[in-house]
C-alpha positions, -999 to +999 in steps of 0.1 A: -560-568+638-524-572+626-495-572+650-468-546+651-437-556+633-402-560+648-376-562+619-351-590+619-315-582+625-303-580+588-334-560+578-327-534+605-289-533+601-288-530+563-314-502+561-340-523+544-374-507+545-403-522+564-438-511+574-457-509+607-476-542+607-468-579+600-483-590+566-516-609+572-518-644+556-547-634+533-526-605+518-495-628+515-516-653+496-531-626+473-496-612+464-484-648+458-513-654+434-504-621+416-468-634+414-480-667+399-500-649+372-471-627+363-448-657+361-471-677+338-483-648+316-452-626+314-423-648+326-417-623+354-413-631+391-411-600+412-425-617+444-392-637+445-356-627+448-352-622+410-347-584+404-379-584+383-405-556+385-439-551+369-463-522+370-495-510+356-520-482+365-536-505+392-505-517+411-468-522+411-446-550+423-409-554+424-384-578+438-362-570+468-336-543+459-300-553+466-283-520+457-270-491+478-294-463+465-314-455+497-342-438+477-346-469+456-345-492+487-373-471+503-398-479+475-423-506+486-421-540+470-459-539+463-482-509+460-519-510+455-540-479+462-528-468+497-516-503+506-478-506+507-460-539+513-423-544+519-403-576+523-368-587+530-352-607+502-385-625+493-422-623+500-423-648+529-394-631+548-398-600+569-430-590+550-448-560+564-477-537+554-484-501+563-519-506+576-545-532+586-560-549+556-591-570+560-602-602+541-627-584+519-601-558+509-576-585+501-602-601+479-609-569+460-571-563+457-566-597+442-595-593+418-584-558+407-547-569+402-556-601+384-579-582+360-552-557+353-526-585+346-550-603+322-559-570+305-522-563+299-517-598+286-545-594+260-533-560+250-498-573+242-510-602+221 
């Protein structure tokens, strides 16, 4: 079971969104892999502090939002099915998830998202 999350000072003071639980390592690695695929195939790096975003019918991912629009800031950085992930500035900092996500579910998430990215790549070619 994932531990409850306590936001870091900047995350709490500046109104950055966070979820209830710390991001488990398996899910962090899955989202990093998704970021690598997007970087290689689309020259897009939303898992880093770039301002990039990418979405498809299966999932959406966006970089940390630096603006003042509270509604925009409340949007999760990664959304797949009912899984919402938020992070502070980049994926490895202040990363949280809205519910417990197990290893098998992380594997399915990665497979589904990778398939969607590869499908989009072939459709654009």
